[in-house]
N, C-alpha and C positions, 0 to 999 in steps of 0.2 A: 245339500249336497254333501258326499261324503268322499274322501279319497283316500286312495291308499288298496293293497291289493294281498290277495289270502282269503281266507276265512273269515264271515262275517258274522255278528253277535247281535241279537235284540234278545232282553226281556222283557219275559212280561210277568204281570205280577194283579190281585186283587183280594178284596176284602179284608183289608191290612192293618185299617185305622183301628188302634186301640183307642180307651178312654184317659184323657189330661187329669189329672186328679189334682197338679197342682192351680186350674184355673180357679178364679174365683168368678164365672159369670155375673151379669150385673142384668139387670132387670128383675128381679125375682127368682132367675132360674139356680135351680140346685145345684150343687157341686157333682163333677164327674165322681162319686165316691159310691164301690159296690159294698165293698168288704175293709176289713181291716188293713191297713197298710197303704190303701186305695189312694192316700193321700200324698204319697211318695212320689219323685220327678220321673217323669217317662212312660209310656203308654203302659196304660193296665189292662185289665181283662173283662168285659162282660159275661160271665157266665150264661151261657144258653143251657134250655133243656136240651136233653140228650135222650133219642129215639133208639128204639131198634131199626135196620137196615129198611124194612118195610113202613116204617113210622105208624106200626098197630102199635108198640108198648111203648111207654115212658119211660125208659131208665131210670134218667134221674132230672128232679124238678128245679127250676131256677135257685128255690129256697135251697134246698138240698145241698147245690152246687155251690152257694155263696159258703153254705158252714163248710164245706172243705176246705175254701179259700180261707173263714176265717178262723179254722183249727189245724192249719196246716196238713189237712188230713186226716189227722187226727178222731176227728168225729166226721166218718162220710160214708156214705151208702159203696155200697161197691161196685153200684149199675153206673156212678158218675164217672168212671175209670180216670178222676184225679191222681195227677201224677207231679208232686213237686219238685219245681226247676223244669217243669216243662209247661206246663199247664199254668203256671203264675209268670213266664216269661215268655209267650209264643211269639209275638212280633218282634220280640227283639233276638230270638234265635232263628225266626226266619232274615231277619235283615244281616246279621252276621254271614248263612251259609251264602246270601246274592253278595254279599262283601267280597264273602272268597271265591265264590267262583269270576265274581267280575273284576279283578284285580288279574284273575287266569285270564278272559276271553273280551274284555274291554267293551261292555254293547254300547252299539253306536244309540241306542236307544232304548226306553223302557213304554213296552205296552202298559197302560194303568185300567185297568176294568172295572175301578170304583167300590165302593163304600169305603173312604179315604180315613172318615172320621166314624167312632162310633160316641155315644151309639146314636144319637140324631143331627151327625153333622157338623159343624162349626154353628155354637153355642150363643148366636145372635140371629136375630130376626132378618127375613130378608130385607130387602130395600134400602142398606146401606150405600152411599156412594162409588161408583164404580173406580173414583178416579184415587180412592184412598185404600187403604188397608186398613182397617179397626184392630185396636189392641186384641181382642178375643183371638181374632182371625189368626194373628202373627203369632200370639203363642200357642194357639193349638199345633200351628205349621210347623212350628220352634219345637216344640216339645215330640208332637208325633211323627215328623216327616224330614226337616231340617238336619235335626241329633238324630237321628236312625238311620237315614239311609243318604251315610258321604262315604269319602274312601277312594281310594284309585279303584279306577274304571266307573266310578259311579258321578262322580264327579262332573259337571255341566254334562252329564247325558242327560237328553229331555226328554221326559214323564208325560206321555201322550194320553191326555186322559179323561174321561167319563166321569158324569156325575153316575153312582147307585143310590136305591131306594132310600138307606140310612141317611147318606148327604142331602138329599131333598130333607129329610127329617125322619125317616122309619117312618112313625104314627102318623107323624105331622105333616104339612108341604110347606111352613112357611118359616124354616131353618136359615141359615145365611149360605145354600147354594150358590147363591151371584158373587158370593165372595172368593170363595174356589175358585170361579170365573176372572173374576177381579187380580186374583192372585198373578195371573197368568202375565201380567205387568209389573208386578212388582218380583219375580225371580228370574233367576238366567234358566230354570230346568223345569219348571210345572208348564204344561202347557194345554190353557185347556178356552180357548176363546170362548168359545161356547156349548151348548147344550148338544150338538150333533156340527160337527164338521170334520174336515178331513185334511191331510198331509202328504202328500210328494214328497220322496227320498229319494234322490239320486246318489248312484252308487259308481261315480264319473268313470274310474279308471277300472271299474271292473266291466264297466254298460250296460249294467241292466238297472231298472227302480221298480221302485214300490209304489203302489197308491196304498192309504190306510186309512178306515174310513169309521172315525169316532160318531155313534149314533147313541140317542137315550134311548131306551127297553124299558125304563118303571112302570109306562102304564100298564106293565104287566102287575104290580102290585096298585094299583088305583082301582076302586070300588065305590060301591054308591056309597054315602058317608055311614048307615046304620050295620052294615057289612063286615066282619072280621076284625074288627076295631084293633086287635096287635097286628095284623099283616095288612095294615091298608092308609094309603098315603093321604085319602082323604077321611080319615078316620070324624065324625062328627062328637065320640067320644075326648079326644086327644087332642084333635086340635084347639085351641084358644077361640074363643068366642072374638067373631069376627076377623079371623084370620083372613093377608090377602099379601099377593105378592104382585099385585097390579101393577103398581109402579116399577118392578124390575122384571115386570114381562110375564110372571107366574100364574098360577092360578089366581082367578081375582076371590073368590070364596071358597067353604066347603061345598056349595050345593055346587059349584061350576068346576070344581076340583076333575070329578074322572074326565068328565067330559074334554078338560087340558090338555090331562096327558094323554087320553087316545087321539085328540085331536093332533096333538104335535107329535107322535106316534103316526098316523094315518097322513102329515105331512112329510116328515122325513121318508118313506118308505117310494114314493116316485123319484123325489131328489136321488135315494141313491142306485135306482134303477137307472137313472141318465149318467149319474156319473160312474156308475160302472160299463157304461155302453159306451161312453167317452172316454174313457180311462188306456192312453198310450202306454199305460207302465205295465212293466214283465207280470209282474205278481201284484196282487188283489186279496188286501187283507179287512175285517169289518171286526171293529172294536167296542164289544158294549156292557152291557151288566148283566142280565139275564140269558142264560144259555139259549144254545137256536132253539132246543126244543119247545118254548113257549108256544113261540109260529115257526113251526117245524115247514109248511109247505111253503112261506113266503121264500126262508133262506134255500131252500130245495132251490127254488127256483133263480135264485140268485145267483147258483155256482150249475145249473145246468142251460138257464138261456144267459146270463150275463157274464159267468165267465169267475166268478169269485173262486176263489184259493179257498183261503184259510177263516 
């Protein structure tokens, strides 16, 4: 419940989490360092390949982009479009703009659409106790979230969050996605009690309410084990042998991974339709990671039949 009158604001953000170069992962995992200087504190960048608008021509490969970072742009193909001071700190620049606007507009909450930690979420296997936060989890949250998004207007504002494909692991499914859920009970603003959930917000003095539905759409990146290994949570090439999140309520195995994610997606659809049908709120919002164009017919149905607003 939110008190007060006048104009009310909330913010939206996604694909924001960088690499924690100071993390010393356990279990034989490599450090999250991609280029020179990536070992220093604060979030760093994973240089992604760059394509033309139609995605028909590769403009800059990952290796070429890394060279841009290693040489501060000295040896860098023009197609990479590298800008020193911008490409080297995008999360910090966005956070600075967010802080400036938050100090002015004081958002009541933040809608977070996922990909919270690159490259592959929290660098710990799924299955950690939900009653505690691992040292790895705390370190990554401190470096990539807590130390970046703070200040007047942001402190204490709830982050209503979902998992992105990179939070499950990117090219694997067995990273510490469940610790992101567990962090809900270790934080006064991180809110993600489950892969899908809902929140009603009452603006008491203004006399209206909003229902916000958080859903997991990562089935869009869950394919057969041998398909598209660089964009597949269920990849047999990248998932470790014997990978399983069964103890955490996740995919039991690589072979069952695709069915798990698509089963989760199919489980959420009637849940959301019923929630929208039952909603007494003035506004209804869906928050999820993959754009609605992936399942356009169903999202259109949510608008036209069930009254989804955003």
